[in-house]
N, C-alpha and C positions, 0 to 999 in steps of 0.2 A: 196366812205368812206369806212375807214380801220375796217377790223370786230374784235371782241373784241376777247380778250384772254381768256379762261376762266381759261384753267391750263397753268403753264410752268413748264416743266420738264428739271433739269438744273444738274449739276454737274455729270452726265450719261456717259455711251458706250452705243449710241444708233445703234444697229447694225442694217440698216435702207433695206439689200435687194434692195437697189436701186444701179444699176450699177453708175448713175451718182455720186454719192456720200455716198461712201457704207459704212462709218461712221461717226458720230456729238457728240457733248456732249449733246445737249438741244433739245427740242421737245415742240413747243405751240399749245395747241388745242383749238378749235373753236366750239361750239355744238357737232354734231357728226363729224367731220373731224381734219384732222390735219393742221392747218394752214402755219407751216413753220416746217425745219428740218435745224439746225446750229451750232454755238458756243455757248458758255453762252452769251457771249455779244451779240449777234444777236436776242438771242431770249429774254432776259432780256430787249432788247430795245423797243419790241414788246407789253409786259405786262401794263396793266395799273393799275391804284392804288387799284382796287379790282381780280386784278389776284390772285387765288391762284399758289403759289411757291412752286412748291414738290422739294426737294434736294435729288437725287438719290445717293448719297456719294459713287459714282462711277461704282453704279451697274449696270449690262448689262438689256440693253433694246431690245427686239427682236418683230417684228410681231406676233400678235395673231395667235396662231396654229389653222391648219385646220387637224382636221379626215377625211381623203378622203373616209374612208369607214368601217362605222359600224351601229349596229340597234339599232335605238333607236323607243320607248321609251325604250327599253332595258328590261330586265329580270323583272319580277313583284316582287312587294313588297311581296308575299307570297309564294316564289318560294325557295329553297334551294342553295346555291352559294357552289359548290363542287371545285371551283379553287384551286389550291395547295395540293391537297388532293396527300400524298404520300406513304401512304401504304393502305392495303386493312382493317386493325384495323381503320382507320384515315377515310376514308369511311364511314364505319358502322357506327360508334360512332357519326359523322355527321347526317349521316340519323336517328339516333336511337334519337339522341337529337334532331330533328329539328320535328321529327313525336310527342314526348312528349311536346314539347313547343306548337305544333298549333294539337290540339287534334280534333277540327272542321272541318280540312280541309276534303273532300271527297275524295282529289288526290293530291299525294305527287309529286311534279316537281321538277326540278331543272335541273344541267347544271354546265359542267365545268371539270367534273372528267377527266382523261387521263389513257390509257391502261397500262404505266409504274407501277400503282397502285397494279396492279392484280396479282396474282401469274402468272408466265409465259407469262405475257401479255394476259392474258386470260378471259374476264368477263363472268359471267353465272347468271341466275335469281335466283340461291340460297344464293348467296351472298348477296340478300338485302332481301331476304324470313327468313334468318336468323335473322333479326333484323325489318322488318315490313312486318308480311303475312297477318294482316285484314285489310290494305287499298289496292287500287290499288297506284303502285309508277313506275314513269317513270323520269328519268336523264338525260339527253344527253350526249355525250362525247365532249368536250370541243368546237372544231370545229362546231359540230351541225350537221354534217353529218352522224350520228349516234348515238344509244341508247341506253338504255339497262332496262328494264321493270321486274317486278316480275311477279309471277304466278299469284297474283288477276288481272293484269292488262292486262296479257295475254288472261286469263279467259273471262273478260267482252268485250272482243274484238275478242273474238272466236279465238283466233291466236293455229293453232295447229299442229301437223305433217302432216297433211291432206292437210293445207292452201298452195296454192301454192305462189311463189313470185309473184309479182306484178311487173308490167313496171317499169325495170330500180331503182328495190330496190332488196334486199335479206334479207330473214328468215334466220339467221343463225340456224341451227341445230347441235345437237348431235349425236354420231354415231347411238344412237339408233331412229331418226329420230326426237326426242322431240325439241321444239325449247328451246334454249338454254337463252332466252331472249333478245338477240343482236339483232337489226334492222339497217339496214344498207337505206341510202337514201330512196326512196319513201314507203319502208316498214313502215317506222315509222308513216306515215301517219296514216296506220291502227289501230294504237293508239290511234293518235295525233285526230281523229274527234271523240272520246269520251270523249277525257278533257275537261271538263266545260271552258267556254270561260271567260276570265278575264275581271271583270266589268270595262267600262267606268271611273268609278272613283280611282278603284287600276293602270288602266293604266295613268290617270292624275296624280297621286301619283307618279308613276314611274318618269314619265317623270320630275316631279318637281324634285324628289331629284336626279337624275342622271344628269340633268343640272348643278346642284348646285357643285354635284360634279367634273362633266367638266370643268365648271370654276373653280375650284381649282385647275386643272391641269392646268390650260392656256390654255385652248379650248375654243375658240371665233368662230370656223365655223365648221359642218360638213357636209357627204355628206350620206344621208342615204339610204342603198345599198338594196333593194328588198323591199319597203315600202306597208306596205298592207293598203288597201286605205280604213278601217274601222277604221283606227287611227287619219283619218286626223280632226274630231271634237275635238278630243284631242288636236290637236296642235292650231285649231280655238280658242278653249276654254282659252289657255293659253294666246295666242296672246292677244285676247279680256280683259283679267285682266293683259296684260302690263308684263306678269311672263316668257316671251321668252329671257333665259340668251346667245342664242348660236342662231347665224344662220344657216339655216336648208335648204339644198337641197335635194329633193326627187326624189327619182326610181323605181318607181312601176316595176312590172315583166310582162315580157311579157311572152309567153308559156313556161312552162303550170302555170297556175297561183298557186298562195300559197295555197298547201292545196287540189287541183285540181289530174286528173289522169294525171301521168306521161305520158302514152302514148299519151298524146297531145302534145307531143314534135314532130310537126309535121306542117307544113303550113297549115294554114285553113285562108284562105283568108278574108272570110266575118267576123270570128272571131278577126282577124286582124285589119279589119279595125273596128268594134265597141271600139276595144281597143282604137283604134287610137280618134276617136271621142269624146269617154270620156277623153282620156288624154288632149287631146288640150282641153277639157275644163278645165281642172285642172290645165293646163300650161297658160290660159288666165287669172284663178283666183288668183294663186299662183306666183308673180314676184314681191310681196316686197321686201326688205332686209332682213326679217327675216326668211319667207317662201318662199320658189321659186321651179321650179318645169322645167323638160326639158330634163329629162333624161330616161331612161328606163334600166332594167338588166334583162339579161337571165345567166342559166345556163348549162353550157356544160359537165361539170364530176363532180367529188364528192371529194374525197380527198386521199392524198398517205396515210395516216396512216389506212383508210378503205380499200386501196387496189384499190378503185373505181375513181380515177385521171388518166385519158384516157391515155395512153403511149404508142409510137411505142415498146415499146421493153417490155419484160414479167419484171414483179417486180423480185426480188431475192426470189424464193421460187412458181412463178408462178401466172398466170393473167396478163392483159395488163389494167384492169380498162372497165370503163362504159362511153364511148361516149353517151352522151342524144341526141346527136341529128343526122342524116343525113347530109352531108355536103349542098346540092342540097336546103333541108330545111330551115338552118339554113341561105344562101346566100340568099334566097328571103325573108326571114322572116325579117334579117335586114337589106336588101334594101326598105322594105316597110317603115320600121322607120325613115330610112337615109333621103330618099328622103320628107319626113314632117317634116325635121330639128330637129329630135331628136338626142341626145348624146346617142349612146348605151354602157352601158358597160356589157360582157360578161365573168362572172365567168370561170376561165379556169386554172388549177393550170400541168395538166399532158402536155408531150411536144407536145403530139399530140391534144389536147385541144386547148393549145395558139397557133397551125397551123393553126385548124379550124376556129379559131375566127379571125386572122390572113388574111386567105385565105375570109373569110366574108365580113370582111371590104373592102378589096381590091376590091370584087366583086360589092359591093354596090356603091363606087366611082366609077366606071369604068360603070356601069352600070347608074348611076343618073347623072353624069358630077358633083359631090359634093366635095368640100373640105370643109377644116376646120371643120369639127364635132367634132376633139377632142373627136374619140372612145376610147374605155379604155380596157384593158384586165386587170379584177380585178385577183390579186393574182402573177399570173405570177411565180410560183415557178419553174417550171424545164423546161426553156424553151430550145428547140434545138440553140443553140451556132450559127447555119446558118440560125436562124430566127429575130436574133437581127433586122439586116440591116431596116428589112423589118417595123417593128415599126417606126423607124425615117421616111422612104420613105413615109409611109402612115397617119402620122403624127398620131399615135397612142401612147397613155397613159399606161406606165406600172403602176399599181394602186396597190403597196406592201406595204407589212406590216412587219416592223424593229422585232417586235418581234417572229414572225416567224422563224427566224434567232437565236433565245436562245436556245442554245445548253442544255435544260435540261433531262431530262432521258427519256421521252418519243422520242424526237429528237434524240438520239445518239442510243435508245435500237430498235426503232422503225420505225420512217422516214428514217434514214439514212441507215440502213441495208436493209430497204427493197427498196433504188434505189439502190444500191451498189456503191462504190465510182467514179466512171465517173460520174453518174450522181450528186450523192449530192455534189461532190467537187464544183459545180457552182449552187446547188439548193438556194433560197434564199439568192442571191449574188449579192446584190444591185450594187456594184463596174460594174458590166458587162453591165447594161444599162444605168451606167454615162457614161463608157468610147465609147459606143455608141453613145453617143450623145442622149439619150432617155430622156424625159420630165418625172419625175417619181414621183411621188404623194403617200406619205405616210396617212397611216390609222393603225387602229388596230383590223379590226374585232371585235370590242366588240360587246357582251360578249365573244368571243373565248379567248381574252387578254385584260387585261386592258387597259383603253384608254389611261391612262397616257405618255405623249409624252417623258417625259424626262428620265425615264427607257429605251425607247425602242430607245432614240438615243443614250444610250451608247449602248446598244448592237449593235446597227450598225455601232457604232465606234471600238468594241471592240470584236464582235461575244464571248461573253462570258458571262457566268452566271453571277448573280449577288455576289455571293461567287467566283467569281474570275475563273471559270473552263471553258474548260481547261485549262490549261497554253498557253497562246500565243494565244486563241481562237482556234473557230472551223470552219476548211477550210478559216484561216484568210487571204488568197488573196481578199475574197469579201468585209473585210471593207473599209468602206469610213470616209472620214472627217468630225468633227463638223459642219463644214460651209457646206458642202453637205446635210446632215443629215438635218439642216435648211432650208434652202432650200427647199428640198421635203416636211417638212410640213409648209410652208409657202408659198412661191412664188409658187412655182408649184403645190401644195394645189388650189392657188385661180385660176391657170392657168387652172385646169383640169375642175374647176365648173363655168367657164368663169366670174369670177370677176376680173379677173387680171388686168382690168382696173381700179378698186375700192379700192381693198384692195390687201393685199401679200406683200406689201413692205412700208416704212414708207418713204412719202415725202407728200407735199405740196398737198391739194385735196384730197388727201387717206383718205379712212374712220379712225377714231382712234380707230384700234382695234388692242393691245398692249399688252406684257407681262414685267413684273418688275423681273428680277430672283435674288436671292440673292448670286449667284456665277457667274462668267464667265466661263461657261463651254466652249470658246473659248481659253481658256489660260492653264485651270486647267488642273492636271491627269484626265485620263479617270471614273476613279473611282468614283471621285469626283463628277460626274455629277449626281451618285447615292444621294447623300448629298446633290443636290443645292434643294431650295426650291421655290416654285413660290410666291411669296409677294404680287402682283397686279397682276388684269388681268383687262382690260379695252375693251368694247364694246362699238363702236358708243359714244364712249368720257365718258361712263358713267361705273363708278365700276360694274363689278358681280364678282369680289372676292376678298378680301383684309384680307392678315394675319394681327393677331391680333397686332403683332409686329412691323408693316412698318405704318411709322409716313410721 
């Protein structure tokens, strides 16, 4: 019996990501799946009398975008957003306005500032004290690996000149020995343990709001990186209410636990085995099409901006960063998860950390005799060029973030100078992974950067800011094509989540996850990608977002 065609999309440019048929004019959808892809005549011939015919009017259709690395439910609805702050005046004004409009909040927290907004790229508690001194404030830098506290927050946390650095963390202090308010890596937890926990209702509202925003950006699937176990009830509530607008795959943390003692970056076999048992239960529980488990994530180093990304050679100005693990402990821990079938995601930004991650994956494969785990290096910003062939040899995925190559003031004035030209020239260079034949899955690391794929594709293609600077792009040899960027956001993302058999391409039998765009980003000038709108997002055959002007 022939399947009924619920909707037929005709007169379009269907970019399928399917090598057997890269392009088509039309597509038929039945239930939650694609029934057929073909010419207008072929698809119209399948339509029934009650089939809804959607005239695409020549518009581009691509597979649904996957963000392969972000953090849901995301920032709280009661936090201040400091993304885009360019000056100290702007930073202080936003804080003051937020405090005035939220008088009952016991703590003011937020996220998103960059060092380039501050005089001499140096932060200090006084910049917050000058506008908020009566309540504790803690706001993290955009990559989340450091933050700034005011004096009230330091007082509550009992952080003083006598407070020693915790393992794998730094309390930045001035010439007098007094804390400046800047806390790096594990030192942030000294403050974090005092910040009131967000309520489940706030988390649920954050989830709903951010799913709506993600669907409007064309996202149909996401990989949550470092999932807190206490948020699962929030996702289950949304699932029970039939409110999920994204396909989620979760990756909770391996040692140390989020909020735990970073000195636990050691092999503790009984603790790992207890985690394995808990994670196996989650794996058995969450294997549906919308909520899925099967990966874990570890963190090997910090970030370049904080000088905590682990490097073989010193930063310009000194220091080589913080490797959070000993290689032997990392090897054995990864091998335990690998043996049980888990995909392991390892945050590694500096060349030393990336090398350690590859060493651990190689050790696990040799020790366990396993293949096909699709382990991942998260961020992989500054690899040794000599390590690139190992990714492909080991079947390791490069989980990269296109917006990390956005050459804003923080990149040009802090990130690149710290690395020096020899390393900066191939930092966040997506072309080097493509040329090495490495599977590369794009994500945003939201809330470090916004999760909208179209601005990220523009950045990967141009290596310029939205304003078109610098002329010709930042180290333009790292640019990639729009076709490659689309692949990394669709087919490669599905592969990285073990979903390439059911989505990531537009072909008969695949899930009906796709996006209709207002412009053909494959042919227009790169600058016009920023003017392109998402008109329709479909997940499992159902509209999760529709632009008011799209009919």
